[in-house]
C-alpha positions in Angstrom: 0.0 0.0 0.0 2.8 2.4 0.9 4.5 1.8 -2.5 1.2 2.1 -4.4 0.6 5.6 -2.7 4.0 6.7 -3.6 3.6 5.7 -7.2 0.2 7.4 -7.3 1.9 10.6 -5.8 4.7 10.4 -8.4 2.3 9.9 -11.3 0.2 12.9 -10.1 3.3 15.0 -9.6 4.5 14.4 -13.2 1.2 15.2 -14.8 0.7 18.4 -12.8 4.3 19.2 -13.1 3.8 19.3 -16.9 0.7 21.6 -16.4 2.6 24.9 -17.7 2.7 23.3 -21.1 -1.0 23.7 -21.3 -0.5 27.5 -21.9 1.4 26.8 -25.1 -1.6 24.9 -26.6 -4.7 26.2 -25.0 -6.5 29.6 -25.4 -6.1 31.9 -22.5 -9.8 32.1 -21.8 -9.9 28.3 -21.3 -7.2 28.5 -18.6 -6.9 29.9 -15.1 -6.1 33.4 -16.8 -9.6 33.3 -18.1 -10.8 33.9 -14.5 -8.8 37.1 -13.9 -9.9 40.6 -14.6 -8.5 42.6 -17.6 -6.7 44.9 -15.0 -4.8 42.0 -13.5 -4.0 40.5 -17.0 -2.5 43.8 -18.0 -0.3 44.0 -14.9 3.0 42.9 -16.4 4.4 42.3 -12.9 1.5 39.8 -12.1 1.8 38.1 -15.4 5.5 37.7 -15.1 4.9 36.3 -11.6 2.3 34.0 -12.8 4.4 32.5 -15.4 7.5 32.3 -13.2 5.2 30.6 -10.6 3.7 27.8 -12.8 7.0 27.2 -14.7 9.3 26.8 -11.7 6.7 25.3 -9.6 6.1 22.7 -12.2 9.8 22.0 -12.2 9.9 21.6 -8.5 7.0 19.3 -8.5 8.4 17.3 -11.5 11.8 16.6 -9.9 11.1 16.8 -6.1 9.6 13.4 -5.7 12.7 11.6 -6.9 14.5 13.0 -3.9 12.7 10.8 -1.3 13.8 7.3 -2.2 16.6 6.3 0.1 18.1 3.8 -2.3 18.4 6.4 -4.9 19.9 8.9 -2.6 22.5 6.5 -1.3 23.4 5.2 -4.8 23.3 8.6 -6.6 24.3 11.1 -4.0 25.8 13.6 -6.6 22.5 13.5 -8.6 20.5 14.0 -5.5 22.5 17.0 -4.7 22.1 18.6 -8.2 18.5 17.9 -8.3 18.2 19.4 -4.9 19.8 22.6 -5.9 17.6 22.9 -8.9 14.5 22.1 -6.6 15.5 24.9 -4.2 16.1 27.5 -6.9 12.7 26.5 -8.4 11.0 26.7 -5.0 12.4 30.1 -4.2 11.4 31.6 -7.6 7.9 30.0 -7.5 7.1 30.7 -3.8 8.1 34.4 -4.0 6.0 34.7 -7.1 3.1 33.0 -5.4 3.3 35.3 -2.4 3.0 38.3 -4.7 0.2 36.7 -6.7 -1.6 35.8 -3.4 -2.6 39.6 -3.0 -4.7 39.2 -6.3 -6.2 35.8 -5.4 -9.8 35.0 -6.5 -12.1 34.7 -3.7 -11.1 37.8 -1.7 -9.2 38.2 1.7 -9.7 34.6 3.0 -8.3 32.9 -0.1 -5.5 35.5 -0.3 -4.4 34.7 3.3 -4.5 31.1 2.5 -2.3 31.4 -0.6 0.1 33.9 0.9 0.6 31.6 4.0 1.3 28.7 1.7 3.9 30.6 -0.3 5.6 31.9 3.0 5.6 28.4 4.5 6.9 26.9 1.3 9.7 29.3 1.1 10.7 29.1 4.8 10.7 25.3 5.1 12.9 25.0 1.9 15.4 27.6 3.2 15.4 25.9 6.7 16.1 22.6 5.0 19.1 24.0 3.2 20.3 25.5 6.6 19.9 22.0 8.3 22.0 20.3 5.6 24.7 22.8 5.8 25.0 21.9 9.5 25.1 18.3 8.5 21.9 17.6 10.3 20.4 15.1 7.8 17.4 14.1 9.7 16.1 17.7 10.2 17.0 18.5 6.5 14.9 15.5 5.5 12.0 16.6 7.7 12.0 20.2 6.4 12.2 18.9 2.7 9.2 16.8 3.5 7.3 19.9 4.7 8.6 21.7 1.6 7.4 19.1 -0.9 4.0 18.9 1.0 3.6 22.6 0.1 4.9 21.9 -3.5 2.2 19.1 -3.7 -0.4 21.6 -3.0 -0.5 22.2 -6.8 -1.9 18.6 -7.1 -4.2 18.7 -4.2 -5.7 22.0 -5.4 -6.6 20.4 -8.7 -8.1 17.4 -6.8 -10.1 19.4 -4.2 -11.5 22.1 -6.4 -13.5 20.1 -8.9 -14.7 17.8 -6.2 -16.1 20.6 -3.9 -17.4 22.7 -6.8 -19.5 19.7 -8.1 -20.7 18.8 -4.6 -21.6 22.3 -3.5 -22.5 23.9 -6.8 -20.7 27.0 -5.6 -17.4 27.4 -7.5 -16.5 30.7 -5.6 -17.0 29.2 -2.1 -15.2 26.1 -3.1 -12.2 28.1 -4.3 -12.0 29.9 -1.0 -12.0 26.6 0.9 -9.4 25.1 -1.4 -7.0 28.0 -0.7 -6.5 26.3 2.6 -7.4 22.7 1.9 -4.8 22.4 -0.9 -2.0 22.6 1.7 -3.1 22.3 5.4 -3.9 18.5 5.2 -0.6 18.2 3.3 1.4 19.6 6.0 -0.5 17.4 8.6 0.4 14.3 6.6 4.0 15.6 6.4 4.0 16.1 10.2 3.1 12.4 11.0 5.6 11.2 8.4 8.2 13.2 10.2 7.1 11.9 13.6 7.9 8.4 12.2 11.3 9.4 10.9 12.2 11.1 14.2 11.3 7.7 16.1 13.3 5.7 13.6 
């Protein structure tokens, strides 16, 4: 069951990690951009942040799962470190962009706070993971990276929660507000219990 869940997570990460490619083939009105006002769409800073967020967030999601296999880490430590460096750079760019974008979030102040909080926690846990590995504290590094990837994986859980809630409630706007929190808070709770087990081991 554990291996099956990991495989499912990896498949979802790869699929959603490739999501930015959608914008090369689909008209803007049929994407997330179609939900934004003309004022926001004409804001060059916002649009730059948006594409930086989805491109680098996609990269982080696409490669991050590979870092968690112990056998892979031990056998290919140099690749692990290089992928880790790419992951950290991608997260820094994507999270900072997300924090800026959060101020323009659909759904008003509640969803804005949710997405800004996610961006801040994503950035902080990633930087703390780097700080711990520089101190050679491998366990703490692993734990903070698990929290970091839990935030990265919000890109997947958002796309699972939103259509589910919207279909159940028939209220897309309220569903989006709820998903601004549901896409990452449960992820961090799961990460917390995973880290408790690591700490015991």
